[in-house]
PDB file with SEQRES, HELIX, SHEET and CRYST1 records, atoms N, CA, C and O in Angstrom:
SEQRES   1 A   54  MET PHE GLY LEU GLY THR PRO GLU ILE LEU VAL ILE ALA          
SEQRES   2 A   54  PHE LEU VAL ILE LEU LEU PHE GLY TYR ASN LYS ILE PRO          
SEQRES   3 A   54  GLU LEU MET LYS GLY LEU GLY SER GLY ILE LYS GLU PHE          
SEQRES   4 A   54  LYS LYS ALA ALA SER GLY ASP GLU GLU LYS ASP LYS LYS          
SEQRES   5 A   54  GLN ALA                                                      
HELIX    1 AA1 THR A    6  PHE A   20  1                                  15    
HELIX    2 AA2 ILE A   25  GLN A   53  1                                  29    
CRYST1    1.000    1.000    1.000  90.00  90.00  90.00 P 1           1          
ATOM      1  N   MET A   1      99.299 120.745 101.908  1.00  0.00           N  
ATOM      2  CA  MET A   1      99.840 119.486 101.408  1.00  0.00           C  
ATOM      3  C   MET A   1     100.870 119.786 100.314  1.00  0.00           C  
ATOM      4  O   MET A   1     100.590 119.555  99.137  1.00  0.00           O  
ATOM      5  N   PHE A   2     101.998 120.271 100.657  1.00  0.00           N  
ATOM      6  CA  PHE A   2     103.111 120.542  99.746  1.00  0.00           C  
ATOM      7  C   PHE A   2     102.752 121.556  98.667  1.00  0.00           C  
ATOM      8  O   PHE A   2     103.455 121.633  97.660  1.00  0.00           O  
ATOM      9  N   GLY A   3     101.714 122.319  98.832  1.00  0.00           N  
ATOM     10  CA  GLY A   3     101.335 123.322  97.860  1.00  0.00           C  
ATOM     11  C   GLY A   3     100.812 122.750  96.553  1.00  0.00           C  
ATOM     12  O   GLY A   3     100.871 123.423  95.524  1.00  0.00           O  
ATOM     13  N   LEU A   4     100.302 121.527  96.568  1.00  0.00           N  
ATOM     14  CA  LEU A   4      99.762 120.917  95.363  1.00  0.00           C  
ATOM     15  C   LEU A   4      98.270 121.186  95.278  1.00  0.00           C  
ATOM     16  O   LEU A   4      97.516 120.928  96.216  1.00  0.00           O  
ATOM     17  N   GLY A   5      97.862 121.710  94.130  1.00  0.00           N  
ATOM     18  CA  GLY A   5      96.447 121.933  93.898  1.00  0.00           C  
ATOM     19  C   GLY A   5      95.874 120.835  93.023  1.00  0.00           C  
ATOM     20  O   GLY A   5      96.564 119.883  92.657  1.00  0.00           O  
ATOM     21  N   THR A   6      94.614 120.985  92.697  1.00  0.00           N  
ATOM     22  CA  THR A   6      93.935 119.989  91.870  1.00  0.00           C  
ATOM     23  C   THR A   6      94.592 119.809  90.501  1.00  0.00           C  
ATOM     24  O   THR A   6      94.774 118.672  90.067  1.00  0.00           O  
ATOM     25  N   PRO A   7      94.957 120.898  89.801  1.00  0.00           N  
ATOM     26  CA  PRO A   7      95.582 120.695  88.482  1.00  0.00           C  
ATOM     27  C   PRO A   7      96.893 119.914  88.545  1.00  0.00           C  
ATOM     28  O   PRO A   7      97.169 119.082  87.681  1.00  0.00           O  
ATOM     29  N   GLU A   8      97.695 120.186  89.570  1.00  0.00           N  
ATOM     30  CA  GLU A   8      98.971 119.485  89.699  1.00  0.00           C  
ATOM     31  C   GLU A   8      98.758 118.002  89.975  1.00  0.00           C  
ATOM     32  O   GLU A   8      99.458 117.158  89.415  1.00  0.00           O  
ATOM     33  N   ILE A   9      97.791 117.680  90.839  1.00  0.00           N  
ATOM     34  CA  ILE A   9      97.511 116.281  91.158  1.00  0.00           C  
ATOM     35  C   ILE A   9      97.002 115.551  89.917  1.00  0.00           C  
ATOM     36  O   ILE A   9      97.374 114.402  89.680  1.00  0.00           O  
ATOM     37  N   LEU A  10      96.159 116.205  89.130  1.00  0.00           N  
ATOM     38  CA  LEU A  10      95.656 115.587  87.900  1.00  0.00           C  
ATOM     39  C   LEU A  10      96.779 115.320  86.903  1.00  0.00           C  
ATOM     40  O   LEU A  10      96.790 114.277  86.249  1.00  0.00           O  
ATOM     41  N   VAL A  11      97.714 116.245  86.782  1.00  0.00           N  
ATOM     42  CA  VAL A  11      98.856 116.051  85.875  1.00  0.00           C  
ATOM     43  C   VAL A  11      99.705 114.881  86.349  1.00  0.00           C  
ATOM     44  O   VAL A  11     100.131 114.060  85.537  1.00  0.00           O  
ATOM     45  N   ILE A  12      99.957 114.793  87.649  1.00  0.00           N  
ATOM     46  CA  ILE A  12     100.752 113.687  88.190  1.00  0.00           C  
ATOM     47  C   ILE A  12     100.046 112.361  87.944  1.00  0.00           C  
ATOM     48  O   ILE A  12     100.682 111.391  87.534  1.00  0.00           O  
ATOM     49  N   ALA A  13      98.733 112.305  88.191  1.00  0.00           N  
ATOM     50  CA  ALA A  13      97.976 111.077  87.964  1.00  0.00           C  
ATOM     51  C   ALA A  13      98.019 110.678  86.494  1.00  0.00           C  
ATOM     52  O   ALA A  13      98.163 109.498  86.176  1.00  0.00           O  
ATOM     53  N   PHE A  14      97.895 111.645  85.603  1.00  0.00           N  
ATOM     54  CA  PHE A  14      97.957 111.381  84.167  1.00  0.00           C  
ATOM     55  C   PHE A  14      99.326 110.828  83.771  1.00  0.00           C  
ATOM     56  O   PHE A  14      99.408 109.892  82.976  1.00  0.00           O  
ATOM     57  N   LEU A  15     100.390 111.395  84.313  1.00  0.00           N  
ATOM     58  CA  LEU A  15     101.734 110.913  84.007  1.00  0.00           C  
ATOM     59  C   LEU A  15     101.957 109.495  84.527  1.00  0.00           C  
ATOM     60  O   LEU A  15     102.599 108.685  83.858  1.00  0.00           O  
ATOM     61  N   VAL A  16     101.436 109.190  85.705  1.00  0.00           N  
ATOM     62  CA  VAL A  16     101.569 107.838  86.251  1.00  0.00           C  
ATOM     63  C   VAL A  16     100.861 106.838  85.346  1.00  0.00           C  
ATOM     64  O   VAL A  16     101.388 105.760  85.075  1.00  0.00           O  
ATOM     65  N   ILE A  17      99.666 107.194  84.879  1.00  0.00           N  
ATOM     66  CA  ILE A  17      98.925 106.294  83.985  1.00  0.00           C  
ATOM     67  C   ILE A  17      99.676 106.116  82.679  1.00  0.00           C  
ATOM     68  O   ILE A  17      99.721 105.011  82.137  1.00  0.00           O  
ATOM     69  N   LEU A  18     100.269 107.191  82.163  1.00  0.00           N  
ATOM     70  CA  LEU A  18     101.032 107.067  80.922  1.00  0.00           C  
ATOM     71  C   LEU A  18     102.265 106.193  81.089  1.00  0.00           C  
ATOM     72  O   LEU A  18     102.587 105.390  80.213  1.00  0.00           O  
ATOM     73  N   LEU A  19     102.958 106.350  82.219  1.00  0.00           N  
ATOM     74  CA  LEU A  19     104.205 105.612  82.428  1.00  0.00           C  
ATOM     75  C   LEU A  19     103.969 104.132  82.697  1.00  0.00           C  
ATOM     76  O   LEU A  19     104.669 103.283  82.144  1.00  0.00           O  
ATOM     77  N   PHE A  20     102.994 103.815  83.539  1.00  0.00           N  
ATOM     78  CA  PHE A  20     102.825 102.443  84.001  1.00  0.00           C  
ATOM     79  C   PHE A  20     101.661 101.710  83.351  1.00  0.00           C  
ATOM     80  O   PHE A  20     101.624 100.480  83.362  1.00  0.00           O  
ATOM     81  N   GLY A  21     100.731 102.429  82.797  1.00  0.00           N  
ATOM     82  CA  GLY A  21      99.567 101.790  82.203  1.00  0.00           C  
ATOM     83  C   GLY A  21      98.485 101.566  83.231  1.00  0.00           C  
ATOM     84  O   GLY A  21      98.754 101.435  84.425  1.00  0.00           O  
ATOM     85  N   TYR A  22      97.259 101.524  82.750  1.00  0.00           N  
ATOM     86  CA  TYR A  22      96.105 101.425  83.645  1.00  0.00           C  
ATOM     87  C   TYR A  22      96.079 100.106  84.397  1.00  0.00           C  
ATOM     88  O   TYR A  22      95.681 100.083  85.562  1.00  0.00           O  
ATOM     89  N   ASN A  23      96.482  99.026  83.786  1.00  0.00           N  
ATOM     90  CA  ASN A  23      96.410  97.700  84.416  1.00  0.00           C  
ATOM     91  C   ASN A  23      97.497  97.481  85.467  1.00  0.00           C  
ATOM     92  O   ASN A  23      97.325  96.648  86.357  1.00  0.00           O  
ATOM     93  N   LYS A  24      98.584  98.192  85.386  1.00  0.00           N  
ATOM     94  CA  LYS A  24      99.710  97.985  86.299  1.00  0.00           C  
ATOM     95  C   LYS A  24      99.544  98.745  87.620  1.00  0.00           C  
ATOM     96  O   LYS A  24     100.195  98.405  88.608  1.00  0.00           O  
ATOM     97  N   ILE A  25      98.691  99.756  87.650  1.00  0.00           N  
ATOM     98  CA  ILE A  25      98.551 100.604  88.834  1.00  0.00           C  
ATOM     99  C   ILE A  25      98.104  99.826  90.073  1.00  0.00           C  
ATOM    100  O   ILE A  25      98.684 100.038  91.138  1.00  0.00           O  
ATOM    101  N   PRO A  26      97.099  98.930  89.998  1.00  0.00           N  
ATOM    102  CA  PRO A  26      96.727  98.190  91.219  1.00  0.00           C  
ATOM    103  C   PRO A  26      97.877  97.362  91.788  1.00  0.00           C  
ATOM    104  O   PRO A  26      98.009  97.251  93.006  1.00  0.00           O  
ATOM    105  N   GLU A  27      98.705  96.782  90.932  1.00  0.00           N  
ATOM    106  CA  GLU A  27      99.863  96.022  91.409  1.00  0.00           C  
ATOM    107  C   GLU A  27     100.854  96.930  92.125  1.00  0.00           C  
ATOM    108  O   GLU A  27     101.413  96.556  93.156  1.00  0.00           O  
ATOM    109  N   LEU A  28     101.071  98.126  91.575  1.00  0.00           N  
ATOM    110  CA  LEU A  28     101.985  99.068  92.214  1.00  0.00           C  
ATOM    111  C   LEU A  28     101.468  99.509  93.573  1.00  0.00           C  
ATOM    112  O   LEU A  28     102.240  99.606  94.528  1.00  0.00           O  
ATOM    113  N   MET A  29     100.169  99.778  93.671  1.00  0.00           N  
ATOM    114  CA  MET A  29      99.585 100.205  94.942  1.00  0.00           C  
ATOM    115  C   MET A  29      99.623  99.078  95.980  1.00  0.00           C  
ATOM    116  O   MET A  29      99.819  99.333  97.168  1.00  0.00           O  
ATOM    117  N   LYS A  30      99.437  97.842  95.533  1.00  0.00           N  
ATOM    118  CA  LYS A  30      99.516  96.692  96.446  1.00  0.00           C  
ATOM    119  C   LYS A  30     100.932  96.572  97.004  1.00  0.00           C  
ATOM    120  O   LYS A  30     101.119  96.343  98.199  1.00  0.00           O  
ATOM    121  N   GLY A  31     101.917  96.728  96.139  1.00  0.00           N  
ATOM    122  CA  GLY A  31     103.309  96.671  96.593  1.00  0.00           C  
ATOM    123  C   GLY A  31     103.645  97.811  97.536  1.00  0.00           C  
ATOM    124  O   GLY A  31     104.357  97.620  98.521  1.00  0.00           O  
ATOM    125  N   LEU A  32     103.136  98.995  97.235  1.00  0.00           N  
ATOM    126  CA  LEU A  32     103.370 100.150  98.097  1.00  0.00           C  
ATOM    127  C   LEU A  32     102.731  99.936  99.470  1.00  0.00           C  
ATOM    128  O   LEU A  32     103.335 100.246 100.497  1.00  0.00           O  
ATOM    129  N   GLY A  33     101.509  99.407  99.482  1.00  0.00           N  
ATOM    130  CA  GLY A  33     100.821  99.149 100.744  1.00  0.00           C  
ATOM    131  C   GLY A  33     101.541  98.121 101.593  1.00  0.00           C  
ATOM    132  O   GLY A  33     101.664  98.290 102.806  1.00  0.00           O  
ATOM    133  N   SER A  34     102.016  97.057 100.965  1.00  0.00           N  
ATOM    134  CA  SER A  34     102.727  96.034 101.730  1.00  0.00           C  
ATOM    135  C   SER A  34     104.063  96.574 102.241  1.00  0.00           C  
ATOM    136  O   SER A  34     104.509  96.202 103.326  1.00  0.00           O  
ATOM    137  N   GLY A  35     104.694  97.439 101.472  1.00  0.00           N  
ATOM    138  CA  GLY A  35     105.942  98.052 101.927  1.00  0.00           C  
ATOM    139  C   GLY A  35     105.724  98.943 103.136  1.00  0.00           C  
ATOM    140  O   GLY A  35     106.524  98.931 104.072  1.00  0.00           O  
ATOM    141  N   ILE A  36     104.647  99.714 103.121  1.00  0.00           N  
ATOM    142  CA  ILE A  36     104.330 100.581 104.259  1.00  0.00           C  
ATOM    143  C   ILE A  36     103.996  99.741 105.482  1.00  0.00           C  
ATOM    144  O   ILE A  36     104.387 100.079 106.600  1.00  0.00           O  
ATOM    145  N   LYS A  37     103.267  98.637 105.268  1.00  0.00           N  
ATOM    146  CA  LYS A  37     102.902  97.756 106.390  1.00  0.00           C  
ATOM    147  C   LYS A  37     104.165  97.168 107.025  1.00  0.00           C  
ATOM    148  O   LYS A  37     104.283  97.127 108.250  1.00  0.00           O  
ATOM    149  N   GLU A  38     105.106  96.714 106.197  1.00  0.00           N  
ATOM    150  CA  GLU A  38     106.354  96.150 106.722  1.00  0.00           C  
ATOM    151  C   GLU A  38     107.165  97.212 107.467  1.00  0.00           C  
ATOM    152  O   GLU A  38     107.779  96.925 108.494  1.00  0.00           O  
ATOM    153  N   PHE A  39     107.163  98.442 106.941  1.00  0.00           N  
ATOM    154  CA  PHE A  39     107.894  99.525 107.599  1.00  0.00           C  
ATOM    155  C   PHE A  39     107.304  99.809 108.977  1.00  0.00           C  
ATOM    156  O   PHE A  39     108.041  99.962 109.951  1.00  0.00           O  
ATOM    157  N   LYS A  40     105.971  99.880 109.060  1.00  0.00           N  
ATOM    158  CA  LYS A  40     105.324 100.129 110.350  1.00  0.00           C  
ATOM    159  C   LYS A  40     105.592  98.987 111.319  1.00  0.00           C  
ATOM    160  O   LYS A  40     105.821  99.209 112.508  1.00  0.00           O  
ATOM    161  N   LYS A  41     105.563  97.764 110.801  1.00  0.00           N  
ATOM    162  CA  LYS A  41     105.826  96.598 111.645  1.00  0.00           C  
ATOM    163  C   LYS A  41     107.244  96.647 112.199  1.00  0.00           C  
ATOM    164  O   LYS A  41     107.465  96.380 113.380  1.00  0.00           O  
ATOM    165  N   ALA A  42     108.198  96.987 111.351  1.00  0.00           N  
ATOM    166  CA  ALA A  42     109.588  97.069 111.792  1.00  0.00           C  
ATOM    167  C   ALA A  42     109.788  98.219 112.772  1.00  0.00           C  
ATOM    168  O   ALA A  42     110.535  98.084 113.741  1.00  0.00           O  
ATOM    169  N   ALA A  43     109.131  99.340 112.528  1.00  0.00           N  
ATOM    170  CA  ALA A  43     109.271 100.491 113.418  1.00  0.00           C  
ATOM    171  C   ALA A  43     108.678 100.190 114.785  1.00  0.00           C  
ATOM    172  O   ALA A  43     109.275 100.549 115.800  1.00  0.00           O  
ATOM    173  N   SER A  44     107.529  99.546 114.840  1.00  0.00           N  
ATOM    174  CA  SER A  44     106.926  99.224 116.132  1.00  0.00           C  
ATOM    175  C   SER A  44     107.714  98.126 116.837  1.00  0.00           C  
ATOM    176  O   SER A  44     107.761  98.093 118.066  1.00  0.00           O  
ATOM    177  N   GLY A  45     108.321  97.242 116.087  1.00  0.00           N  
ATOM    178  CA  GLY A  45     109.160  96.206 116.680  1.00  0.00           C  
ATOM    179  C   GLY A  45     110.382  96.790 117.336  1.00  0.00           C  
ATOM    180  O   GLY A  45     110.812  96.305 118.383  1.00  0.00           O  
ATOM    181  N   ASP A  46     110.958  97.830 116.742  1.00  0.00           N  
ATOM    182  CA  ASP A  46     112.112  98.494 117.335  1.00  0.00           C  
ATOM    183  C   ASP A  46     111.732  99.187 118.636  1.00  0.00           C  
ATOM    184  O   ASP A  46     112.510  99.185 119.589  1.00  0.00           O  
ATOM    185  N   GLU A  47     110.539  99.780 118.682  1.00  0.00           N  
ATOM    186  CA  GLU A  47     110.100 100.432 119.906  1.00  0.00           C  
ATOM    187  C   GLU A  47     109.899  99.410 121.016  1.00  0.00           C  
ATOM    188  O   GLU A  47     110.228  99.679 122.172  1.00  0.00           O  
ATOM    189  N   GLU A  48     109.366  98.248 120.680  1.00  0.00           N  
ATOM    190  CA  GLU A  48     109.161  97.210 121.695  1.00  0.00           C  
ATOM    191  C   GLU A  48     110.493  96.700 122.223  1.00  0.00           C  
ATOM    192  O   GLU A  48     110.616  96.409 123.413  1.00  0.00           O  
ATOM    193  N   LYS A  49     111.503  96.588 121.343  1.00  0.00           N  
ATOM    194  CA  LYS A  49     112.835  96.174 121.783  1.00  0.00           C  
ATOM    195  C   LYS A  49     113.412  97.186 122.759  1.00  0.00           C  
ATOM    196  O   LYS A  49     113.991  96.816 123.780  1.00  0.00           O  
ATOM    197  N   ASP A  50     113.249  98.479 122.437  1.00  0.00           N  
ATOM    198  CA  ASP A  50     113.777  99.531 123.298  1.00  0.00           C  
ATOM    199  C   ASP A  50     113.117  99.486 124.668  1.00  0.00           C  
ATOM    200  O   ASP A  50     113.791  99.700 125.676  1.00  0.00           O  
ATOM    201  N   LYS A  51     111.811  99.212 124.732  1.00  0.00           N  
ATOM    202  CA  LYS A  51     111.116  99.162 126.007  1.00  0.00           C  
ATOM    203  C   LYS A  51     111.595  97.974 126.837  1.00  0.00           C  
ATOM    204  O   LYS A  51     111.708  98.077 128.058  1.00  0.00           O  
ATOM    205  N   LYS A  52     111.876  96.852 126.186  1.00  0.00           N  
ATOM    206  CA  LYS A  52     112.333  95.657 126.892  1.00  0.00           C  
ATOM    207  C   LYS A  52     113.737  95.863 127.451  1.00  0.00           C  
ATOM    208  O   LYS A  52     114.054  95.376 128.536  1.00  0.00           O  
ATOM    209  N   GLN A  53     114.580  96.588 126.709  1.00  0.00           N  
ATOM    210  CA  GLN A  53     115.959  96.811 127.153  1.00  0.00           C  
ATOM    211  C   GLN A  53     116.032  97.809 128.300  1.00  0.00           C  
ATOM    212  O   GLN A  53     116.962  97.749 129.104  1.00  0.00           O  
ATOM    213  N   ALA A  54     115.088  98.709 128.391  1.00  0.00           N  
ATOM    214  CA  ALA A  54     115.141  99.764 129.419  1.00  0.00           C  
ATOM    215  C   ALA A  54     114.795  99.272 130.784  1.00  0.00           C  
ATOM    216  O   ALA A  54     114.799 100.048 131.740  1.00  0.00           O  
TER     217      ALA A  54                                                      
END                                                                             
């Protein structure tokens, strides 16, 4: 996984908490999740369009 070990992941998590604050993290994750869902929806929609055109 990109050569990241436990210490590196802990440092990244600590920096995220410092930058955004503990209360803001759930909002950020919710936005990230909805963005991924929209991306998957758009990607699968493009595949369905391609199948219909063929």
